[in-house]
PABA-952956 format. One record per residue: residue number from 1; y, z, x of N, C-alpha, C, O in turn. Coordinates in steps of 0.05 Angstrom, whole numbers, always signed. Layout:
<recs>
NUM, Y, Z, X, Y, Z, X, Y, Z, X, Y, Z, X .
...
</recs>
This chain:
<recs>
1, +627, -1042, -903, +641, -1023, -892, +651, -1022, -867, +665, -1005, -857 .
2, +640, -1045, -855, +648, -1051, -825, +657, -1077, -824, +661, -1085, -801 .
3, +663, -1094, -842, +672, -1112, -847, +650, -1144, -842, +658, -1166, -833 .
4, +628, -1136, -850, +599, -1154, -843, +601, -1152, -814, +595, -1174, -803 .
5, +609, -1129, -792, +603, -1130, -763, +582, -1119, -762, +571, -1114, -784 .
6, +570, -1111, -738, +542, -1102, -741, +555, -1066, -729, +545, -1046, -740 .
7, +569, -1064, -717, +579, -1046, -701, +608, -1037, -707, +624, -1056, -705 .
8, +619, -1014, -714, +652, -1012, -715, +649, -980, -714, +631, -964, -712 .
9, +674, -980, -715, +685, -944, -711, +706, -928, -740, +728, -932, -751 .
10, +690, -915, -742, +702, -904, -772, +724, -878, -755, +717, -861, -738 .
11, +747, -880, -764, +764, -854, -758, +760, -837, -775, +754, -846, -797 .
12, +762, -812, -773, +759, -786, -789, +786, -770, -798, +791, -751, -784 .
13, +803, -774, -816, +822, -766, -822, +822, -749, -832, +803, -742, -845 .
14, +848, -734, -831, +849, -705, -844, +841, -686, -846, +844, -673, -867 .
15, +825, -677, -825, +808, -665, -812, +828, -639, -784, +830, -648, -761 .
16, +838, -614, -792, +848, -609, -778, +830, -577, -768, +841, -557, -759 .
17, +800, -582, -771, +786, -568, -750, +787, -556, -725, +788, -533, -717 .
18, +787, -585, -712, +805, -593, -679, +818, -608, -677, +815, -631, -670 .
19, +845, -591, -684, +873, -610, -673, +871, -623, -657, +868, -646, -666 .
20, +869, -623, -627, +876, -635, -603, +849, -651, -605, +841, -657, -583 .
21, +835, -657, -621, +798, -677, -613, +804, -695, -625, +819, -691, -644 .
22, +795, -720, -621, +797, -749, -625, +770, -748, -646, +749, -739, -637 .
23, +770, -753, -661, +746, -750, -686, +744, -780, -695, +758, -794, -710 .
24, +715, -787, -677, +709, -816, -700, +680, -815, -706, +666, -811, -686 .
25, +669, -818, -725, +638, -832, -727, +634, -871, -719, +647, -890, -727 .
26, +615, -868, -702, +604, -893, -687, +584, -910, -721, +570, -897, -736 .
27, +587, -930, -723, +561, -949, -739, +553, -967, -728, +570, -983, -720 .
28, +539, -971, -724, +515, -988, -725, +487, -1002, -733, +464, -992, -733 .
29, +493, -1025, -738, +470, -1038, -762, +457, -1054, -750, +466, -1070, -733 .
30, +427, -1050, -760, +414, -1055, -749, +395, -1081, -769, +398, -1077, -794 .
31, +374, -1111, -759, +368, -1110, -783, +341, -1100, -792, +330, -1110, -812 .
32, +327, -1078, -774, +303, -1063, -785, +309, -1049, -813, +326, -1035, -823 .
33, +280, -1063, -820, +278, -1050, -847, +283, -1010, -849, +297, -995, -862 .
34, +260, -1007, -824, +256, -981, -818, +252, -979, -787, +232, -986, -775 .
35, +276, -967, -775, +265, -956, -740, +240, -942, -738, +237, -921, -751 .
36, +217, -954, -719, +204, -938, -719, +202, -919, -684, +205, -934, -664 .
37, +198, -896, -681, +199, -881, -662, +179, -864, -656, +180, -842, -646 .
38, +150, -882, -665, +134, -863, -658, +130, -868, -611, +138, -887, -598 .
39, +115, -842, -601, +115, -838, -586, +96, -859, -576, +78, -862, -592 .
40, +92, -876, -555, +74, -907, -552, +52, -889, -524, +46, -906, -507 .
41, +44, -867, -519, +31, -856, -518, +34, -841, -483, +16, -828, -472 .
42, +59, -846, -472, +62, -836, -442, +65, -802, -436, +57, -789, -417 .
43, +78, -794, -462, +85, -769, -461, +55, -756, -462, +45, -748, -441 .
44, +41, -753, -491, +20, -742, -499, +1, -739, -478, -12, -718, -475 .
45, +0, -767, -458, -30, -777, -443, -44, -804, -452, -54, -820, -436 .
46, -44, -807, -474, -63, -829, -484, -53, -855, -470, -68, -874, -474 .
47, -32, -861, -455, -32, -875, -446, -44, -859, -409, -34, -838, -399 .
48, -75, -885, -394, -76, -870, -371, -61, -871, -354, -42, -887, -350 .
49, -68, -852, -340, -58, -844, -305, -60, -876, -298, -37, -885, -295 .
50, -81, -899, -295, -80, -914, -283, -57, -937, -292, -50, -958, -283 .
51, -50, -926, -309, -29, -945, -322, +8, -949, -303, +27, -964, -305 .
52, +1, -932, -292, +30, -927, -278, +29, -942, -250, +9, -950, -238 .
53, +58, -945, -241, +55, -960, -216, +83, -962, -210, +99, -971, -226 .
54, +91, -949, -181, +120, -948, -173, +126, -965, -140, +111, -967, -121 .
55, +149, -972, -142, +158, -975, -120, +151, -965, -93, +151, -979, -74 .
56, +145, -930, -93, +146, -921, -79, +151, -891, -92, +163, -883, -112 .
57, +135, -876, -71, +139, -844, -87, +141, -829, -59, +135, -834, -35 .
58, +154, -805, -75, +159, -785, -52, +144, -750, -60, +161, -742, -76 .
59, +123, -729, -58, +106, -719, -56, +97, -717, -84, +83, -697, -90 .
60, +104, -738, -106, +76, -741, -128, +77, -764, -143, +97, -778, -144 .
61, +51, -770, -157, +50, -805, -160, +63, -806, -183, +74, -788, -195 .
62, +63, -836, -191, +80, -842, -213, +72, -834, -234, +87, -833, -253 .
63, +45, -826, -237, +41, -810, -268, +61, -784, -273, +75, -787, -292 .
64, +63, -767, -264, +81, -746, -258, +107, -759, -277, +121, -741, -286 .
65, +116, -782, -283, +140, -774, -293, +140, -785, -325, +156, -801, -335 .
66, +117, -771, -336, +109, -767, -367, +129, -744, -375, +137, -725, -361 .
67, +134, -752, -403, +161, -729, -408, +153, -705, -412, +129, -706, -418 .
68, +164, -679, -412, +161, -651, -418, +150, -645, -388, +153, -622, -382 .
69, +139, -661, -369, +110, -644, -354, +135, -636, -335, +159, -644, -336 .
70, +120, -615, -315, +133, -593, -301, +143, -610, -267, +158, -600, -250 .
71, +131, -638, -266, +137, -655, -248, +153, -675, -254, +166, -674, -275 .
72, +157, -700, -231, +169, -717, -241, +168, -736, -215, +161, -728, -193 .
73, +176, -768, -225, +169, -775, -204, +200, -785, -194, +220, -788, -209 .
74, +197, -791, -160, +219, -788, -142, +207, -814, -125, +184, -816, -116 .
75, +226, -832, -123, +224, -852, -97, +225, -841, -73, +241, -822, -73 .
76, +214, -846, -47, +213, -845, -24, +233, -852, -19, +248, -836, -9 .
77, +243, -881, -22, +272, -877, -8, +295, -882, -34, +290, -879, -58 .
78, +322, -892, -18, +345, -888, -43, +336, -894, -68, +314, -906, -68 .
79, +345, -889, -94, +342, -897, -121, +338, -923, -122, +316, -932, -128 .
80, +362, -943, -116, +367, -962, -119, +356, -983, -103, +354, -981, -79 .
81, +348, -1003, -118, +313, -1022, -103, +285, -1007, -116, +263, -1017, -122 .
82, +295, -983, -119, +261, -975, -131, +263, -975, -159, +283, -977, -174 .
83, +232, -972, -166, +224, -984, -199, +202, -964, -203, +191, -948, -187 .
84, +199, -968, -223, +168, -948, -245, +157, -956, -262, +168, -949, -284 .
85, +139, -967, -264, +125, -983, -295, +105, -974, -294, +93, -962, -276 .
86, +100, -983, -328, +79, -972, -344, +67, -993, -355, +79, -1013, -364 .
87, +43, -991, -354, +27, -1015, -384, +9, -1004, -396, -13, -994, -392 .
88, +35, -1009, -425, +28, -993, -454, +6, -1002, -470, +4, -999, -495 .
89, -17, -1019, -450, -46, -1028, -460, -40, -1052, -479, -52, -1072, -473 .
90, -30, -1052, -492, -26, -1076, -505, +9, -1078, -514, +28, -1064, -507 .
91, +8, -1103, -531, +42, -1107, -537, +51, -1088, -559, +38, -1081, -578 .
92, +67, -1085, -554, +86, -1057, -572, +112, -1067, -581, +124, -1086, -571 .
93, +122, -1052, -602, +147, -1066, -613, +162, -1042, -606, +163, -1021, -619 .
94, +178, -1052, -575, +188, -1021, -569, +226, -1020, -583, +239, -1040, -590 .
95, +233, -1003, -584, +259, -992, -601, +271, -971, -584, +295, -965, -586 .
96, +252, -957, -564, +274, -936, -553, +262, -925, -527, +238, -932, -524 .
97, +275, -909, -507, +272, -896, -486, +279, -868, -492, +301, -863, -503 .
98, +262, -846, -484, +267, -826, -477, +279, -815, -449, +272, -834, -435 .
99, +290, -801, -435, +286, -794, -401, +293, -764, -399, +298, -747, -416 .
100, +291, -762, -374, +298, -731, -364, +296, -729, -339, +278, -741, -328 .
101, +313, -714, -324, +310, -725, -303, +287, -698, -286, +267, -691, -298 .
102, +295, -688, -261, +271, -662, -247, +275, -645, -256, +254, -632, -262 .
103, +299, -633, -262, +306, -602, -267, +313, -602, -292, +333, -616, -297 .
104, +301, -588, -314, +312, -584, -340, +335, -563, -322, +346, -562, -344 .
105, +348, -551, -309, +366, -532, -304, +388, -550, -280, +407, -541, -269 .
106, +382, -565, -277, +399, -588, -259, +403, -623, -275, +386, -640, -270 .
107, +426, -629, -291, +429, -647, -309, +434, -656, -287, +416, -673, -285 .
108, +454, -658, -259, +460, -677, -244, +428, -699, -236, +429, -721, -225 .
109, +407, -687, -245, +383, -701, -240, +377, -721, -262, +359, -737, -263 .
110, +395, -715, -280, +392, -729, -302, +412, -756, -303, +399, -776, -309 .
111, +436, -762, -300, +465, -765, -300, +464, -787, -281, +474, -784, -259 .
112, +450, -810, -290, +454, -842, -266, +444, -860, -281, +425, -859, -296 .
113, +457, -877, -276, +449, -895, -283, +420, -924, -298, +422, -945, -285 .
114, +404, -924, -314, +382, -927, -300, +382, -960, -320, +399, -967, -336 .
115, +358, -976, -312, +353, -1001, -334, +329, -1003, -343, +309, -993, -331 .
116, +329, -1011, -357, +302, -1021, -371, +296, -1048, -374, +314, -1064, -377 .
117, +273, -1055, -374, +264, -1081, -370, +233, -1089, -370, +215, -1083, -355 .
118, +233, -1110, -399, +206, -1109, -407, +190, -1136, -396, +198, -1152, -379 .
119, +163, -1137, -411, +147, -1160, -397, +123, -1161, -416, +114, -1140, -425 .
120, +114, -1183, -423, +84, -1182, -443, +61, -1183, -422, +39, -1173, -425 .
121, +70, -1196, -400, +49, -1211, -384, +55, -1193, -351, +34, -1187, -339 .
122, +72, -1188, -342, +82, -1172, -320, +83, -1197, -301, +73, -1198, -278 .
123, +96, -1216, -313, +102, -1236, -295, +129, -1245, -300, +147, -1245, -283 .
124, +132, -1252, -328, +165, -1256, -327, +186, -1239, -345, +188, -1239, -370 .
125, +203, -1224, -328, +205, -1197, -339, +232, -1204, -360, +237, -1228, -361 .
126, +245, -1192, -373, +267, -1185, -393, +282, -1170, -392, +275, -1146, -394 .
127, +310, -1177, -388, +326, -1156, -391, +345, -1160, -422, +358, -1178, -432 .
128, +340, -1134, -429, +352, -1131, -459, +374, -1120, -458, +379, -1098, -447 .
129, +396, -1145, -478, +423, -1126, -478, +426, -1103, -476, +444, -1096, -461 .
130, +408, -1082, -491, +419, -1048, -483, +408, -1041, -472, +408, -1016, -471 .
131, +386, -1059, -452, +374, -1043, -430, +382, -1019, -410, +366, -1002, -401 .
132, +418, -1022, -403, +425, -1005, -379, +438, -982, -402, +452, -986, -422 .
133, +429, -959, -393, +440, -927, -401, +439, -909, -385, +428, -910, -363 .
134, +454, -886, -395, +448, -868, -371, +423, -842, -377, +411, -836, -398 .
135, +421, -834, -359, +393, -818, -360, +395, -793, -374, +415, -779, -370 .
136, +374, -785, -392, +379, -757, -403, +387, -766, -433, +408, -776, -439 .
137, +369, -760, -447, +367, -760, -471, +357, -789, -488, +347, -806, -474 .
138, +360, -792, -509, +342, -815, -526, +369, -842, -525, +392, -840, -534 .
139, +359, -860, -515, +369, -884, -521, +350, -912, -529, +333, -925, -517 .
140, +361, -915, -556, +365, -921, -583, +357, -958, -571, +364, -960, -548 .
141, +351, -974, -577, +366, -1004, -581, +365, -1020, -602, +348, -1020, -619 .
142, +388, -1035, -599, +398, -1042, -627, +385, -1063, -643, +382, -1063, -667 .
143, +375, -1084, -623, +349, -1097, -629, +316, -1089, -612, +313, -1091, -587 .
144, +298, -1083, -628, +278, -1074, -617, +262, -1085, -595, +280, -1086, -578 .
145, +242, -1095, -582, +232, -1119, -566, +206, -1114, -565, +196, -1092, -569 .
146, +193, -1137, -560, +158, -1132, -561, +157, -1136, -531, +168, -1155, -519 .
147, +139, -1110, -517, +119, -1115, -496, +100, -1102, -493, +88, -1093, -512 .
148, +92, -1098, -472, +63, -1088, -459, +79, -1070, -435, +82, -1046, -437 .
149, +89, -1085, -413, +96, -1068, -396, +123, -1067, -390, +135, -1089, -389 .
150, +138, -1038, -385, +164, -1029, -386, +162, -1016, -355, +146, -1002, -342 .
151, +190, -1031, -351, +204, -1022, -324, +222, -1002, -323, +238, -1007, -341 .
152, +229, -977, -309, +257, -968, -309, +268, -968, -275, +254, -963, -256 .
153, +291, -973, -277, +290, -984, -248, +330, -960, -252, +346, -958, -270 .
154, +328, -950, -229, +352, -934, -222, +379, -961, -216, +376, -985, -212 .
155, +405, -946, -219, +421, -963, -209, +437, -947, -193, +452, -957, -177 .
156, +435, -919, -196, +449, -916, -173, +436, -895, -155, +416, -883, -163 .
157, +449, -888, -129, +436, -872, -110, +447, -841, -124, +467, -837, -138 .
158, +425, -818, -112, +429, -798, -114, +408, -783, -112, +387, -783, -125 .
159, +420, -766, -89, +395, -759, -86, +381, -731, -104, +362, -723, -91 .
160, +384, -725, -115, +374, -708, -130, +361, -716, -149, +354, -700, -166 .
161, +353, -749, -151, +351, -766, -173, +311, -757, -173, +298, -751, -153 .
162, +301, -760, -202, +275, -763, -209, +279, -763, -239, +299, -757, -253 .
163, +252, -772, -245, +254, -790, -270, +223, -776, -274, +202, -776, -261 .
164, +234, -762, -305, +211, -754, -329, +219, -782, -356, +242, -787, -363 .
165, +196, -796, -366, +208, -815, -394, +185, -812, -414, +167, -795, -412 .
166, +186, -823, -426, +175, -837, -458, +184, -858, -470, +209, -859, -474 .
167, +170, -877, -477, +171, -904, -492, +169, -897, -523, +149, -887, -533 .
168, +191, -905, -538, +192, -900, -566, +187, -937, -580, +195, -959, -574 .
169, +164, -924, -604, +159, -954, -617, +142, -950, -633, +139, -930, -646 .
170, +122, -984, -635, +100, -970, -657, +89, -1001, -648, +99, -1017, -632 .
171, +60, -1003, -667, +41, -1026, -653, +65, -1052, -673, +81, -1049, -691 .
172, +56, -1073, -658, +74, -1103, -659, +65, -1112, -689, +43, -1110, -700 .
173, +85, -1122, -698, +78, -1127, -733, +61, -1148, -729, +70, -1168, -717 .
174, +38, -1148, -737, +22, -1169, -745, +1, -1165, -727, -21, -1174, -731 .
175, +7, -1151, -707, -23, -1137, -693, -39, -1124, -702, -34, -1118, -725 .
176, -65, -1114, -690, -87, -1103, -692, -76, -1076, -689, -60, -1077, -670 .
177, -76, -1053, -698, -74, -1030, -697, -90, -1009, -693, -107, -1002, -709 .
178, -83, -996, -668, -107, -981, -656, -109, -951, -665, -90, -935, -669 .
179, -141, -946, -668, -138, -907, -677, -116, -891, -670, -112, -885, -646 .
180, -100, -884, -690, -74, -862, -684, -57, -878, -680, -38, -868, -668 .
181, -54, -913, -688, -22, -921, -693, -23, -928, -709, -40, -945, -717 .
182, +5, -913, -722, +9, -917, -756, +22, -952, -755, +38, -955, -737 .
183, +19, -971, -768, +29, -991, -767, +48, -991, -787, +38, -988, -810 .
184, +82, -994, -788, +104, -1003, -801, +112, -1024, -806, +110, -1044, -791 .
185, +126, -1023, -831, +151, -1050, -836, +163, -1050, -823, +173, -1028, -817 .
186, +173, -1077, -804, +197, -1072, -797, +200, -1104, -793, +180, -1118, -791 .
187, +232, -1116, -793, +232, -1143, -782, +249, -1129, -756, +256, -1107, -752 .
188, +251, -1155, -742, +271, -1157, -714, +274, -1180, -705, +255, -1196, -702 .
189, +302, -1186, -697, +311, -1204, -690, +308, -1204, -655, +316, -1186, -641 .
190, +298, -1225, -647, +296, -1229, -614, +319, -1240, -599, +321, -1264, -594 .
191, +337, -1222, -593, +362, -1226, -580, +366, -1218, -546, +383, -1203, -539 .
192, +348, -1229, -529, +354, -1228, -506, +351, -1238, -479, +332, -1254, -481 .
193, +361, -1238, -451, +353, -1255, -433, +334, -1260, -421, +319, -1241, -422 .
194, +326, -1278, -410, +293, -1274, -392, +310, -1283, -366, +331, -1296, -362 .
195, +287, -1266, -346, +302, -1276, -319, +268, -1272, -305, +249, -1266, -319 .
196, +266, -1276, -276, +244, -1271, -257, +246, -1246, -246, +269, -1239, -241 .
197, +230, -1233, -240, +234, -1204, -229, +223, -1197, -211, +205, -1214, -215 .
198, +215, -1185, -190, +204, -1178, -174, +187, -1157, -171, +193, -1139, -155 .
199, +164, -1156, -186, +149, -1134, -195, +117, -1142, -195, +116, -1162, -209 .
200, +96, -1137, -188, +69, -1137, -183, +57, -1120, -196, +33, -1118, -194 .
</recs>
């Protein structure tokens, strides 16, 4: 369908329902047999409060960044150069992130460029090819990554910036599954670049 390419656009023809609108369907292929999209414990509280860390904070601790909560994480300085980090407890397969701004009625606090970086040991950090995205909603990684630590960095300055988030995925293939975590039969290919980043 996509001429053996991983990604392609398919134009929708002979559709007069919205004649002035360009219509297409974006197809993305992955080597995953089944994409796992379970919450990895941030939103539901199973990841401990002590697992959160941030470069700075304003009016609330980093743990306030849990998805769907009433509060959020705000850096005390400009968003650019700030970061928030969570320890997932052990190595997980990360497939997606879900982000919200500080106010459900103010989408300007959502619409900001973010970057997700990953690590298995909190010393060497990884830039995933799909790691940059616009906040608000669900951002799916075309290629899942293995990580225990996830860091989210704002890439734009916005006075109204605030962040709530969750990380989605499942237990790492071949790892011991903890109680309450469902192991999925998935395959993945590792394609990302590695860098050193000053997060301690």
